[in-house]
N, C-alpha and C positions, 0 to 999 in steps of 0.2 A: 698531954695526950688528948684530952679531951678537945681542946681548942684545934689541933690537927685534924682530928676525926670532922671536926664541925666545917673545917675549911675544904676538905677534900668533897664532903657533900655539897656545900655551896658553889663549889667550882663545876661539878657535874649539873647542877640544876640550872646554872647560868648558860651551861654549854647547850643546855636541851632549849631553853629559850631562845637561843641565837639560831640553832638550826631551824626551830619553828619558823621563826621571823624570815629566813632567808631562803629557804628552799620551797618553790612554788609548788602547789597541788596540780601536776601535770594532767591529773584525769579530769579536770574541769573543762578542757578544750579540745577538739578533735582535731588533728594535724591537717593543715590546708592541703598536704598532699594527698589525702583521702578522698578529696571531693571529686578530682576525675573519675575516680571508679566507681562514685557514687553515681555520678551523672549518667556513667557509660553502663549502669545496671537497668536503667529506664530503656523502655521500647524507643528505638530511634531509627529516623529514616532521613535521607538526603534529599533536597528537593531544590528547583527552580521555582522561583515565585512570580507567577505572572499577574499583572495587574489587568482587569477586565476593561478598564476606561480610567480617564483622568476626569477632573471635575469640569472641563469643557465639553458636554455631552453633545453641544452641536455639531463638533467636529468628529470624523471618524475614529473611533478608539484604535490605538496603535498595536494593541496585543503585546506590550514590551513588559520587561521583566525586572524586578528589584537587584540592584547591586550595592554594595557596601562603598562608597566612595569618600575615603579617607575620614571614616567615622559617620558619615551622612549617608541617609537611606535615599537613593534616588532609581529613576526609572529608564532604562535604554533597552535598544536592540540586543538579544541574547548574543553573548560570545562564550561558546563552550570550551573555550581554553581558558577561561577567567575565572579563579576559585572566588572572586567577589561576588558572583552571581549565585554561590552555593550556599544553602542554609540547611544544618542539619535540626531536624526538631525533634525534641526529646519529650517523652509522654509520661509522666508520671501521675498516673490515675486522674486524667483529666487536667493535670497543671501541665502546663506547657513552657518550655524554654527554646528559644530560636537562637542557634549559634552559627555564626558566619564563618566559613571553612577558611577563609583567608586569614584573619586575625585571631580566630579560636576561642572569641568572646562571646557573651552572650547579651543579646539585645535588651535593652532595660527600659524603662516605662518613659526616660528622657530621650530616648532613642539616641543615646550611647551604649557605650558596651561595658560589662564588669564580668569579672571572674565569677565561677560558680560559688554560691555560698548557700547553706540551708536555710539561714536566716533572712536572706535577700528576697523579699517579696517583690521588689521592684523589677525583677527578671521573670516573674510568671505571668504567661498569658493565657488566654482562653480562646479556643477556636470555635467559631460558630458556623456549622455546617449548612450550607445553603441548599442541600438535599437535591441536587439536579443530577446525581449520579455521574459527575466528573470532578470529582475533589474539589469543589469552589467552596471558600470560606470567607468568614469575616474573621478579622484577628484584633483581639480588644484585650483591655484590662478595665474593669470597673465601667464605667460609661463612655470610656475613649476608646477610639478604633481607629487603626491604621488607614489612611486616606491618601491617595493620590492625587495630590494638589499641583497640576502643571509639571508632572513628572518627577516631582519632589514628595518624598513621603513624610506626613505628617501626623499629629494625633489631634482628633477632634470628636465632638460628638456626632454619632451617627444620624444621618438622613439618608432616605430612600434613594441613592443614586448609585452607579455602578462603580464610581470611583473607590467604595468601601469594599469591592469585590476582588476576590484574589482566586487564582488558580495553581493549585501544588502540582508540579510536573516531577517525578520521580527522576533523580541523576541518570539512570540508565534508560538513555534515549536511543538505543542500538535500533527501534523499530521506527523511531520519530524522525530521523534524519532524511531529509529531502534528496539530497545528493549520495550517490555511491551506488554500489550493486544491491540487487533486488535480495530481501530475506525470504519472501514468500512466492512460491514457484506460482507459474501460471496456472499449472493442473489443479492447485488449491483454490485459485482465484475462481477458476470455471465450476468447481465443486460449490463453491459458495454461492455462485449466482444460480446454479442448478438448484441448491437449497432453497434459496429465496424465491425463486419465480416458479419452482415445480419442474420435476423432470419431463412432465409431459410436453410443458411449453417449451422448456430448453432444448429438448431434442426434435421439435415439430419442423416438419419439413414444408409447412405453410409458408406464404410469402411474407417478410418481416413487417411489410405495410403494402398497402395497396399501391400496385404497379410496380413495385421492387421484383428483380429477377434472383432476389438472394434470400433464402430460407432464414427463419428465425435461429436454426442451428448455425449456419453458415455463418450470420451475421454475429452471432454470441462469439464464435470461434475467432473469425476475422477480426474483432475489434480490441479482443484482449491479445491475440498473436501480435498484432500492430503495435501495441504498446509497449510489449515485450522485446519487438524487433527494432522501435524507434528511440526509447527512452534513452539506452546507453549512449547513443550517439551525442546526447546533450548533457551526459552527466547525472541525468535526473533517474531516481530510482523507480521502476515501471511499477513495483507493486504499491508504492505511495501514489502515483499517478492513478493508477486503477480505481484505488480504494477512493480517492477524491471524486474519480469519474463515477463510481458506482454511487455514492453519495449524492451526488448533483443531478442523475440522470433517474434514481430510484430503480437501480439495477437494470437499467437501460431500456425501462419501460415508460420513461418520460412521463406525459400525462400533465404537464404544467404549461408554462408559456413556450417553452421551446419544444419544437416537434421532432419527432424522430429521424424525419428525412432531411433535417438540417446538418445532419452529422456533427452537432455541436454538443461534445462531450462535457463540459466545463462551465456553462452558462456564459461564455464570452459575450460580451455586450448585451446580455440581458439586464438591463438596469431597471426594470418595471414599469418603463414607458415604450410604447412603440416607436420605432426608428422613422427618423423625418428626414427630409432633405438635409437639415443642418446637421443632423448626427450620422450622415451616412459616410463620413470621410473614412477610407481605410487607412489613412496616416501611415502610408509606406507598405502596407500588406499587399501581396500579390493577386491582383483582380481576377486571376485564374483559379486562385485557391479559396478564396472568399469573398462573399458580397454582404453588403448591408442593405437589404431590400427594404423599400419604405413601407412602412404598416405593419412589418414583421417585429418580433420582441426580441430578437437575439441575431446574431452573424449567423449565415447559412455557407456553410462549407460545402466545397465541389466532391468530397469524397470521405470515406473512412479516415483515409492516410492524411489528408490536409485537416481534417477534424481533430486528429490526434496530433498532428504537428502542431496546430493553433493552442491546444492544451498545453502541449510541453514548453513551448516557447514562453507562454503566460507565465507557467511555473519557474522557468528561468529567469525571468525578469525579478522574482520576488527573492529567488535563492542565490542569485550572482549578480554581478555588475558587469554582464556580457553585454556589450553593444550592438545595436542594428548599425549596419552600414550601407550607404549607396554605391557600389563598386562601380556601377556602369552609368552611372549619372541620369538613370531614367526614372527616377523617384520611386523605385521599387526597392525597398531593403532586403539585405540579407543578414542571417545567422547561420555562422558556422557553413558558410558555403552555400545556403540554400535560401532561396526568396522566401520571405517572410510570411506566414499565415496568420499571425494574431494581429488583428487591427487594432488591439489595446495594449501592445507592448510598450509603446512610447509613451503612453499615459501613465504607465507606473512612475510615481513620484521617486524623485531621487533619495527623498529620506527613507524611503522603503527599501530602495535596489539592494539586495544581498543582505537583509535582515532575515529572512526567513530560512534560519539553518534547519529548524525542526518545523513539523507540520503544524503544530500549534501555535507558532508565530505568524501563521495567516489569519488568526484571529483578527477581526476589525479591519483586515485590508483585503481579502479578496471577497469576505462577505460582511456585509453590515448591517447590524452591529457584531454578528457572527462571533459572541463572547465565548463560545465553546465550540467553534466551526472546526478546530483542527482536532479537538477531542473527539467530536462525533466522526471524522474520518479515520482516525486511530481506532475506534471500535471496531469498525469494519476491517481493518487491517488485521486487528487481533483475531479476530473470530476467523478469518482466513487461514492466518498462521497456527491456528488450534486445531485446523482440519488434518487429518492423517490420511495420508495418501500412499499407499505401496502401489505405485503404479510401475513398478520394475517386474512385477508378478504377472504372470500369464497362467491362465487356466485352461487345460486342454479341453478343446469342444468336439463334441463327437456330433457329425452331420448325418443325417439319413441320405442314403443313396438317391438321387432324384434329379429333376431338372429345375433350374435354378437361373436367377440373375445376379449379377454381383455388383453392389452400388457402393461408391465411394460417399461415406458420410462426411467429408469436408465439401465435395462440390455436388453431391446428389446425381452426378452422372453415371452411367454404366460402362462396366469393362465392355469393350467391344474390339473387333479385329480391325486393323487400319484399312480402310478402303472396302471392307467386308470381303476382302480377299479369302479364296481357298488355299492359297499357296502357301508351302513351306517359309519359316523365317521371317514372318511379318508380324510387325510390332503389334502387341496390345497395348490399347489406348483406353482414356475415357471420352465418352461422347454422350451427347444428349440421346434420351431414350428414343427410338424409332420402331420400335415392334417387329423387327425383323430378327432371324436366327442366328444372326453374326454376335447377337448381343445375348443369346440365352446359351446355358452352358449344362452338359450333363456330368454331374459331379457323382462319382464312384468310389465307394469305399474298399480297398484293396486289402489283401491276404495280410499285410505287414502293418494295418492301422494308418496307413497314410491314404491320400487320395489323390485319383487322377481325374483332371479337370478338360474336358473335352467340348469343342466348340459345336453347336448344333449345326450349324451351315458348312462348315470345312471338314468336320469329322477329324480335325488336328487337335492335338493336345497341347497345353501350356507347358512350356520348358522354360528352366533356368539357363539362360545362355550368356555367361560371364555377366551376371546382374542384371541383364534385361530379360524382360519377359517375353517371350515369343510363342508362336504356334509351329507345331511340326508334327511329322507322324510319330506316333506313340512309340516308344521304346521302355522297356521295364528295366529302367535304371532310376537312380536315385535324382537326376536333374529333371525328370518328368514327375515328380511325386510332390506333393504337397501336405501340410499339416495345418489344421485350423485351432487357433485359441480364441479366447476371450479375455479382455483387460478389464482393468478395474470399472471401468464404466460400462461393460456388456459390449463394447464392440468387437468384431471378429477381425482378427489379426491372422494374416497368412504367410505362413513359414516355408521356405525351400526345405526339403529333406537334404538334399545334397549341400547346402550350407545353412544349418539350422539357426543360426545367429544372425540370419538377415531375413527380411520381411517385405513383401509386396508394399510399394509407397507410390505415389503419384510423384514422378521426376522432380515437381516443382509444388510450391504451394500456390495453385492457381486452380480456378474453377473454368478455366476454358476448355473448349474440346480440344481434342487430338493430343493432349498431354500424355506422354505415354508411361507405361509403368515400370518401374526399376525395381530391384532388390536393394535395399539399405538395411544397416544396424540398428536403427531406430525404429521402436514401435509405439512410442508415446507421443510422437506429432500426431496432429490430426490427417495428415497424408496418408496414415498407414492404418488408418480406422475405415472396416468396411462393414458393410450389410449382405448378408445371402437372403435374397427374397425368393420365395416359392409360390405364393399365392396372389401374387399382383399380375404376373403375367401369364400367357397361355403359349404353349408351344404353337408356333406356326408352321405350316407345311412347307418344306424347300421347294 
């Protein structure tokens, strides 16, 4: 019996020893499957990483981007459809992990890739902020830094050259893309300019420069309107082009080497040296649109329209592979069916053609060194985009009955009767001020709150005749009655009571005399904006 009890106790003791020896302590190690959730608990952001320069600083920097090439880091023009260019950066209280979005692995100090592990210090990096306000950094561990050496990323000791500097650009590049539809409206752009140059200057009726027949306000409106009209035909976003123009021209106040009367909105041919006989070659540009004048510091365009065209074509050269062709064999090149205005279109290197998919990709290309050139343009675009304009709201405007002239704020010309006629059914037009009573109006408030507008010379009242504004004998019906409003900017908008959704407009976007006044459904266009002047003009005797 004692032997049996001893044998049983021995058996159980042996079983416990075997159990202790064969079953591991699973609490000693965290399962690998939990690492992803730990990594995702850190603050993260996905970026494109742009190199500011390579190690050959004597050459213009390319403004290109890091990508993962089969486990090696290289630098090339950005491809937005290629995940190899995307890196997610995780921030664990100042310790950074860089994950490539193609292989979902973390960059290590050997410039290869590892899975995440809490105990692997070889995947931990430090970001040194360059404090330029544009998310520029050096990326390092210990004394070694990422370095762009001839478009290959290596690790080396830091020296004070741009090849060690990188710009981080967030993945969402909705605002940054050069081609496509505008995100920011022209009204937002105009308001941004007004904020920057001051409302008094922006709305000034003084000549934009000595000898010009265009006022400051006309000039600003026409330049912005021309960009928004012209850019879509080339597939370029007008808001991107306008932002670049505002950066290049100091909000159209110029002041540098390029003069305001050159209509050069992007520093085309402004190389820092005056143009010489040797550098005056137009390279296929239309000489009726642009000239390179010896002694001047940049190209001189013939008009606002051709200056805008030249700018847009130069953007097109970097953003696409569009070719200029000599279809007539006369040496003048054409782009999209129009004679070319950009004298430097053919100078854009083949290696740079089609590489600027986002505005930051112009860094080192359009401007040299231009390390954050695109970022500075994007800052302007972001500021404009933040402006809230409710330009669909009209505020009723009560006008005291009296003697007035009515001025188009777009052309600064006065409302007039065609030929100064006193007959019925003559068109109302815009015309240069001549001091005659056919440009003076008796505006009288009526019993129903609307207004009658009567020409002093003819004694006839304005009437809405099938959306054309004429003069005729007064009748107490809605077609002869008008309502005044002010818009967001304080301009006067004049609506027909017989069709309250239609507003007085110039028939076309023109500053020419004799343009008739029509009724249109828009009141946000500059052609619909008027001023009612009572103190500038005196009533003349008929």
